[in-house]
Every structure is written in C-alpha cells, then in structure tokens.
C-alpha positions as CSV (number, residue, x, y, z in Angstrom):
1,M,193.7,44.9,136.3
2,S,194.5,47.8,134.1
3,V,195.3,48.4,130.4
4,T,198.7,49.7,129.6
5,Y,199.4,51.7,126.5
6,D,202.7,53.5,125.7
7,G,203.8,53.1,129.3
8,M,200.6,54.6,130.7
9,K,197.7,52.9,132.4
10,F,194.1,53.7,131.7
11,G,190.8,52.4,133.1
12,S,190.1,48.8,133.9
13,A,190.2,45.9,131.5
14,A,186.6,44.8,132.0
15,P,184.9,48.0,130.9
16,A,187.2,48.2,127.9
17,R,186.2,44.8,126.7
18,V,182.5,45.6,127.2
19,A,183.0,48.8,125.1
20,D,184.7,46.8,122.3
21,T,181.8,44.4,122.2
22,R,179.3,47.2,121.9
23,R,181.2,48.8,119.1
24,S,182.0,45.6,117.1
25,H,179.3,46.4,114.5
26,V,181.1,49.6,113.5
27,R,183.5,49.0,110.5
28,P,187.1,50.0,111.1
29,G,187.1,52.0,107.9
30,F,184.3,54.2,109.2
31,K,186.1,54.8,112.5
32,R,189.2,55.8,110.5
33,L,187.2,58.2,108.4
34,A,185.7,59.7,111.6
35,Q,189.2,60.2,113.1
36,I,190.4,61.8,109.8
37,Y,187.4,64.1,109.9
38,L,188.2,65.1,113.5
39,W,191.8,65.8,112.5
40,I,190.6,68.2,109.8
41,V,188.2,69.9,112.3
42,I,191.0,70.6,114.9
43,A,193.4,71.7,112.1
44,S,190.7,74.2,110.9
45,G,191.0,75.9,114.3
46,C,193.8,78.0,112.8
47,V,191.3,80.2,110.8
48,V,189.4,82.5,113.1
49,Y,188.7,85.7,111.1
50,V,184.9,85.6,111.5
51,E,182.4,84.3,114.0
52,P,181.3,81.6,113.7
53,A,184.6,80.2,112.5
54,P,184.8,77.1,110.1
55,Y,185.9,75.1,113.2
56,D,182.5,75.8,114.8
57,A,180.5,74.4,111.9
58,L,182.8,71.4,111.3
59,L,182.8,70.5,115.0
60,L,179.1,70.0,115.0
61,G,179.6,67.2,112.4
62,A,182.3,65.6,114.6
63,V,180.0,65.7,117.6
64,I,177.5,63.6,115.6
65,L,180.0,61.4,113.8
66,L,182.2,60.3,116.7
67,P,179.5,58.7,118.8
68,V,178.0,57.0,115.7
69,A,181.4,55.6,114.9
70,G,181.7,54.1,118.5
71,L,184.6,56.4,119.4
72,V,183.0,58.1,122.4
73,T,183.0,56.6,126.0
74,L,181.3,58.4,128.8
75,P,182.4,57.2,132.3
76,R,180.9,58.6,135.5
77,T,183.7,61.2,135.8
78,L,182.4,63.0,132.7
79,A,179.0,63.2,134.2
80,A,180.4,65.6,136.8
81,Y,182.1,67.6,134.0
82,L,178.8,67.8,132.1
83,I,176.9,68.9,135.2
84,L,179.4,71.7,135.9
85,L,179.3,73.0,132.4
86,C,175.5,72.9,132.1
87,G,175.2,74.6,135.5
88,I,177.4,77.4,134.2
89,A,175.2,77.8,131.1
90,A,172.0,77.7,133.3
91,G,173.4,80.5,135.4
92,G,174.0,82.4,132.2
93,Y,170.4,82.0,131.0
94,V,169.1,83.2,134.4
95,A,171.4,86.3,134.2
96,T,170.0,87.0,130.8
97,T,166.7,87.8,132.4
98,Q,168.5,90.7,134.3
99,A,169.8,92.3,131.1
100,G,168.4,95.3,129.4
101,I,168.3,93.4,126.1
102,F,167.7,89.7,125.4
103,D,169.2,88.6,122.1
104,V,172.9,89.5,122.6
105,P,173.4,87.9,126.1
106,A,171.2,84.9,125.1
107,K,173.3,84.3,122.0
108,H,176.5,84.6,124.1
109,V,175.3,82.0,126.6
110,T,174.1,79.7,123.8
111,I,177.6,79.7,122.3
112,T,179.0,78.9,125.8
113,L,176.6,75.9,126.0
114,Y,177.6,74.8,122.5
115,L,181.3,74.9,123.4
116,A,180.5,73.0,126.7
117,L,178.6,70.2,125.1
118,T,181.1,69.7,122.3
119,S,183.8,69.6,125.0
120,V,182.1,66.8,126.7
121,V,181.9,64.7,123.5
122,L,185.6,65.4,122.9
123,A,186.4,64.3,126.5
124,G,184.5,61.1,125.8
125,F,186.5,60.6,122.6
126,V,189.8,60.9,124.6
127,A,188.4,58.6,127.4
128,N,187.7,56.0,124.7
129,N,191.4,55.5,123.8
130,P,193.5,58.2,125.6
131,V,197.0,58.1,124.2
132,P,196.2,57.6,120.4
133,H,193.3,60.1,120.6
134,V,195.2,62.8,122.4
135,R,198.1,62.3,119.9
136,L,195.6,62.7,117.0
137,I,194.1,65.9,118.4
138,M,197.5,67.4,119.3
139,S,199.0,66.6,115.9
140,A,196.2,68.5,114.2
141,Y,196.5,71.3,116.8
142,V,200.3,71.6,116.1
143,A,199.5,71.7,112.3
144,A,197.0,74.5,112.9
145,A,199.5,76.4,115.1
146,L,202.2,76.1,112.4
147,V,199.9,77.5,109.7
148,A,198.9,80.4,112.0
149,S,202.5,81.1,113.0
150,I,203.8,81.0,109.4
151,A,201.0,83.4,108.3
152,A,201.9,85.6,111.3
153,L,205.5,85.8,110.3
154,I,204.7,86.4,106.6
155,G,202.5,89.3,107.6
156,Y,204.8,90.8,110.3
157,F,207.9,90.8,108.1
158,N,205.9,92.0,105.1
159,I,207.0,89.0,103.0
160,V,203.8,89.3,100.9
161,P,202.9,93.0,101.0
162,S,199.4,92.5,99.9
163,L,198.7,90.3,103.0
164,H,200.4,92.6,105.5
165,D,197.2,94.4,106.7
166,I,195.3,91.1,106.9
167,L,197.9,89.2,108.9
168,T,198.9,92.0,111.3
169,E,197.0,94.5,113.5
170,F,198.5,97.6,115.0
171,G,202.0,96.4,114.3
172,R,201.4,93.0,116.0
173,A,201.3,89.6,114.3
174,R,197.9,88.0,114.3
175,G,198.2,85.5,111.4
176,T,195.0,83.7,110.6
177,F,193.3,85.0,113.8
178,K,191.4,88.3,114.1
179,D,193.1,89.1,117.4
180,P,196.9,88.9,118.2
181,N,196.1,88.1,121.8
182,V,194.2,85.0,120.9
183,L,196.9,84.0,118.4
184,G,199.5,84.1,121.1
185,A,197.5,82.1,123.6
186,F,196.5,79.6,120.9
187,L,200.2,78.9,120.2
188,V,201.2,78.1,123.8
189,P,199.9,74.5,124.0
190,A,201.6,73.7,120.6
191,V,204.9,75.1,122.0
192,L,204.7,72.9,125.0
193,Y,203.8,69.8,122.9
194,V,206.6,70.4,120.4
195,L,209.0,71.1,123.3
196,N,208.1,67.8,124.9
197,D,208.9,66.0,121.6
198,V,212.3,67.9,121.4
199,L,213.2,66.8,124.9
200,T,212.0,63.2,124.8
201,A,212.4,62.1,121.2
202,R,215.5,60.6,119.5
203,P,218.1,63.1,118.3
204,V,217.1,62.9,114.6
205,R,213.4,63.5,115.5
206,A,214.4,66.3,117.9
207,L,216.4,68.0,115.2
208,F,213.3,68.0,113.0
209,W,211.1,69.5,115.6
210,T,213.5,72.2,116.8
211,P,213.0,74.6,113.8
212,L,209.2,74.2,114.2
213,L,209.5,75.1,117.9
214,A,211.5,78.2,117.0
215,V,208.7,79.3,114.5
216,L,206.0,78.8,117.2
217,V,208.0,80.7,119.8
218,L,208.8,83.6,117.5
219,A,205.2,84.0,116.4
220,T,204.1,84.0,120.1
221,L,206.7,86.7,120.8
222,L,205.6,88.8,117.8
223,S,202.0,88.7,118.8
224,F,203.1,91.1,121.5
225,S,200.5,89.7,123.8
226,R,201.4,90.2,127.4
227,G,198.8,87.7,128.5
228,A,200.3,85.1,126.1
229,W,203.8,85.8,127.3
230,I,202.6,85.2,130.9
231,N,200.7,82.1,129.7
232,L,203.8,80.7,128.0
233,L,206.1,81.5,131.0
234,V,203.7,79.7,133.4
235,G,203.3,76.7,131.1
236,L,207.1,76.4,130.7
237,I,207.7,76.6,134.4
238,V,205.0,74.0,135.2
239,Y,206.1,71.7,132.5
240,G,209.7,72.0,133.5
241,F,208.9,71.2,137.1
242,F,207.0,68.1,136.0
243,A,209.8,67.0,133.6
244,F,212.5,67.4,136.3
245,S,210.7,66.1,139.4
246,L,209.1,63.1,137.7
247,S,212.1,62.0,135.8
248,R,213.0,58.4,136.6
249,S,216.8,58.8,136.6
250,N,219.5,61.5,137.3
251,R,220.6,61.0,133.8
252,Q,217.3,62.3,132.5
253,R,217.5,65.2,134.9
254,I,220.9,66.2,133.7
255,K,219.7,66.0,130.1
256,L,216.8,68.3,131.0
257,L,219.1,70.8,132.8
258,F,221.4,70.8,129.8
259,C,218.6,71.4,127.4
260,A,217.1,74.1,129.6
261,V,220.5,76.0,129.8
262,L,221.0,75.6,126.0
263,A,217.4,76.8,125.3
264,G,218.0,79.8,127.6
265,I,221.1,80.7,125.8
266,V,219.4,80.4,122.4
267,A,216.4,82.4,123.6
268,V,218.6,85.2,124.9
269,G,220.5,85.2,121.7
270,A,217.3,85.3,119.6
271,L,215.9,88.1,121.7
272,V,219.1,90.1,121.3
273,A,218.9,89.4,117.5
274,V,215.3,90.6,117.1
275,Q,216.1,93.7,119.2
276,T,218.3,94.8,116.3
277,I,215.2,95.2,114.2
278,P,213.9,98.7,115.1
279,Q,210.2,97.9,114.8
280,V,210.5,94.9,117.0
281,S,212.7,96.6,119.6
282,E,210.3,99.6,119.9
283,R,207.2,97.4,120.2
284,L,208.9,95.1,122.8
285,S,209.8,98.0,124.9
286,E,206.3,99.4,124.7
287,R,204.6,96.0,125.5
288,A,207.0,95.1,128.3
289,S,205.2,97.6,130.5
290,F,202.2,96.3,132.4
291,E,200.7,99.8,132.8
292,Q,199.7,100.8,129.3
293,S,197.7,104.0,128.9
294,Y,194.5,101.9,128.4
295,D,195.2,100.0,131.7
296,V,195.2,102.8,134.2
297,G,192.6,105.3,135.2
298,P,188.9,104.9,136.0
299,E,188.1,104.2,132.4
300,G,191.1,101.8,131.9
301,R,191.3,98.1,132.3
302,F,192.0,98.1,136.0
303,G,189.3,100.7,136.7
304,G,186.9,98.5,134.8
305,Q,187.8,95.5,136.9
306,K,187.0,97.5,140.1
307,K,183.6,98.4,138.6
308,A,183.0,94.8,137.8
309,A,183.8,93.7,141.4
310,V,181.3,96.1,142.7
311,L,178.6,95.0,140.3
312,V,179.3,91.3,141.2
313,A,178.6,92.1,144.8
314,E,175.4,94.0,144.0
315,H,173.9,91.5,141.5
316,P,173.7,87.9,142.7
317,L,171.9,86.8,139.5
318,G,174.4,88.6,137.3
319,I,173.7,91.3,134.8
320,G,173.8,89.3,131.6
321,A,176.6,88.6,129.1
322,L,178.2,91.6,127.4
323,E,176.1,94.0,129.4
324,F,179.2,95.4,131.2
325,S,180.7,96.9,128.1
326,R,177.3,98.1,126.9
327,L,176.3,99.9,130.0
328,Y,179.1,100.4,132.5
329,H,182.5,100.6,130.8
330,P,184.0,101.3,127.4
331,E,185.3,97.7,127.1
332,D,185.0,94.2,128.5
333,V,186.2,93.2,132.0
334,H,189.4,91.5,130.7
335,Q,189.3,89.2,133.7
336,V,187.5,85.9,133.1
337,Y,186.5,85.1,136.7
338,L,184.9,88.5,137.3
339,N,183.3,88.3,133.9
340,M,181.8,84.9,134.5
341,Y,180.2,86.2,137.8
342,L,178.7,89.0,135.8
343,N,177.6,86.8,132.9
344,T,176.3,83.9,135.0
345,G,175.6,85.2,138.5
346,W,177.0,83.9,141.8
347,F,175.8,80.4,140.9
348,G,177.4,80.1,137.5
349,G,180.5,82.1,138.5
350,T,181.2,79.8,141.4
351,L,180.7,76.7,139.3
352,Y,183.2,78.2,136.7
353,V,185.8,78.7,139.4
354,L,185.1,75.1,140.7
355,L,185.4,73.8,137.1
356,V,188.8,75.4,136.7
357,L,190.1,74.2,140.1
358,A,188.7,70.7,139.6
359,T,190.5,70.5,136.2
360,I,193.7,71.6,137.8
361,V,193.5,69.3,140.8
362,L,192.4,66.2,138.8
363,G,195.1,67.0,136.2
364,L,197.8,67.3,138.8
365,K,196.8,64.1,140.5
366,F,196.9,62.4,137.1
367,V,200.4,63.6,136.2
368,V,201.8,62.7,139.6
369,R,200.2,59.2,139.5
370,E,201.6,58.6,136.0
371,R,205.1,59.7,136.8
372,D,206.0,59.7,133.2
373,V,206.5,63.0,131.4
374,R,206.5,61.3,128.1
375,G,202.7,61.0,128.6
376,Y,200.6,64.0,127.6
377,G,199.2,64.8,131.0
378,A,202.1,67.0,131.9
379,I,201.8,69.0,128.6
380,L,198.0,69.5,128.9
381,V,198.0,70.5,132.6
382,A,200.9,72.9,132.1
383,A,199.0,74.5,129.2
384,F,195.7,74.7,131.2
385,L,197.5,76.3,134.2
386,G,199.0,78.9,131.8
387,M,195.5,79.7,130.4
388,S,194.0,79.8,134.0
389,V,196.6,82.4,135.0
390,E,196.1,84.4,131.8
391,G,192.4,84.5,132.6
392,M,193.3,87.0,135.3
393,V,194.0,89.6,132.6
394,V,191.8,88.5,129.7
395,D,188.4,86.9,129.1
396,T,189.0,83.3,128.1
397,D,185.5,81.9,128.4
398,H,184.9,81.6,124.7
399,W,188.4,80.4,123.7
400,R,187.9,77.2,121.6
401,H,191.3,75.8,122.7
402,F,190.4,76.4,126.3
403,Y,187.6,73.9,126.0
404,L,189.7,71.6,123.9
405,I,192.6,71.4,126.4
406,M,190.2,71.0,129.3
407,A,188.3,68.2,127.5
408,M,191.5,66.3,127.0
409,I,192.4,66.5,130.7
410,W,189.0,65.3,131.8
411,G,189.0,62.6,129.2
412,M,192.4,61.2,130.3
413,V,191.4,61.4,134.0
414,A,188.0,59.7,133.2
415,A,189.8,56.8,131.5
416,R,191.7,56.1,134.6
417,R,188.6,55.9,136.8
418,P,186.4,52.7,136.4
419,G,182.7,53.4,136.0
420,P,179.7,52.4,133.9
421,E,179.4,53.8,130.5
422,A,176.6,56.1,129.6
C-alpha cells in the first residue's frame, strides 16, 4: 500500500506511520520555523559575490535544524548516495597527497565534502515529504533566480549607472553572481520550473507566471554563457519530451504543441527585437561561435583538455585539486569529468561519473513510473541532464545548485523505495 499526494505515490504507508510516531514530540510550530528557515537559506543562494557565500553559512544551520525538527528521513537508497559522495571526497584527499602544496587542494576537497554532506541532508528532507518539500525548495529557488535576473537586467541595461560595473562583467550580465556563466546555469532550473507552471496551471495563474518566465529567459540570454545556453536547450528538449510523451490525453498533447509553437514564435520575435540593440547584437554574434580565441591553440581551452587527458592517464591517484591551473595550464580544465579525475584520481573520478549516471537513470525511471508531468520529477531530471551536458565544457563540481537539484532527485526516488530509516 502506498501514500498518494497530489496525484503522486511515495513510499509505503507503514514506514510513514512509524516516522510520524517518532516525530510526534516535535511541535508543529518548530517544524514550520525550520521550513521557513530553509526557504530563506535557498533564497539566499542568489547572492554569490564572495566565497564562502551567505548560503554556505546559513546552510550549516539548516543541516542541524532540519533533523532536530524531525523533517529528515534517511531510507536505504540515500545510504548509496552518501557512500558515492564520501568516496569521491576520499579520492580527493588521497589526490591531495600527490600535490605540490597541501592547503589549497585540501580546502577544495573539504568544500566538496561539505556540499556532499549537506546534499544528503537535503535529500533526506525531500524524502520525508516529497511534494511539499520540493515545492518549498523550488519556490525559494525561483525567488532567488528572479532577484538575480532582475539585478542582471538592471546592470546590463544600465538602469542604475552606479551598479553597472557590479552587476555586469565584460559586457555580460552577472547580476548578484560573481560569474556570468554561473548566473546563466543557475537560472535554468528556475526557467523549467516556471515553464511547467505556465503549461499546467490554470489560465489566470499561467498569465501571472509568463512575464516572470520572460525575465528569467532574457537574463539567461544576456549572461552570454554558451554553456548555459546549451544547458537550457537540453533541459527544454528533455522536459518537452517528458511533457509530450507522458501526457495522458491527446488534448494535453495538442495544448503542449500549441504552446511550443507559440513560445517559439515569441522567442524568435524577442531575439529579433534584442538584435536591434547594437551592444546585444554584437555580443550575440561573438558568443555564438564555439571557437573563441581562448578556446583554440595549445594554451586554449581545448588544448588544456588534451593536457588534462594525458595527465589523467599518467596519474592514477590524481594530481590534487587546482594543481592543473597552477602547474600545467593557464586556466582550469573547463570539463568537469576530466577535472574530477585529476582532483580525485581514478577512484574518485569513476565514482563521480557513476554518481551522475545513477542520478540520471534513477531519475528517468522515476519520471516514467510516475507518468505525470505535473510532478516535479520531470523538471528536476531535465535540469540535471542539462547540467550534466554543460559539465562537458565547464567545471560544475562546486556549483551549489548542482548538489541541490541532485539531492531533490535522490530524495524523491528514495521516498518511493521502502526501507528502514536511519
């Protein structure tokens, strides 16, 4: 027997009742405060000017508060998630012994471990009550994305001249992030979430969300991040496939096709419109090429990736985090899979690849089994696939939203699989 919520089934009834009994001593008001605190933590993820960001410090409080409030459940599936993440960190500490210096790579791996452990707690939070908890996290995420997007547009169009240099970089919108590339990637899950609301909500609600969707998409475009554009394209294709193939009626499919055609017309019109702005047109033409001056040549991005591949083959234990840019090449690898093999050795790198593949496979099975695009599985898996592909051209191993999206996928999957609580 399973528990149904919002048209979706999660876990088995017996473990849920046991969990409720164990948490009965926790006052509802305290739980509510913990949830509000987590919402604030996720929303603070829009401000990433310095490291560590406010999100990092606040998240530590959430990791302590959520279990105390009885809002974390750890089924057996999350044990596998924890083992994979800890194995990656262990490989990183071993690789640190091969580095020429100790403090920088050790700090990098420790940050990886911190992100990993907090991700497990967030996955347990989602497993505790999947639909409401994913909705809570994503509502805060969208709020953060809107703040970052509005700031990016204010800076790019020089609405507040004194903030232009703070909110842009090299003619690209970065908003409240220190890097336009991370801003663009951060916005993609929010775009997919809001798009899902536009397509599935009632007309009045859809009309409310449509302008917000336009702001998010425009900010993503003006980040001029080629990786983010690829990320968004992959996410939209995957989400569109889920939405069409898993629709329960031809009427829903016709509605989706109509919306897709309408969105395509609007997107083309918007692109033509922004092309009339000289600074946008020039930058778009420049960034549309996938062979920038810093990409080609032995000292360019692709040349660096060739060096990295050779080093991976020669160093089974890895060379230590950030050693590649210190000793072998002017910049980082800009390819997360090669980078993880360098940072964590063959052991940690292989575990990282397995983690990504396991997340994708489990997520796909979950979405197909649910057969309901109104659920959040389709959004999260589409977003994760986009990030996984973007990882081929950028280092994503310390992206906070990468661990957050991955945690939600594992949490939803774990809630569907009966098992003893930890």
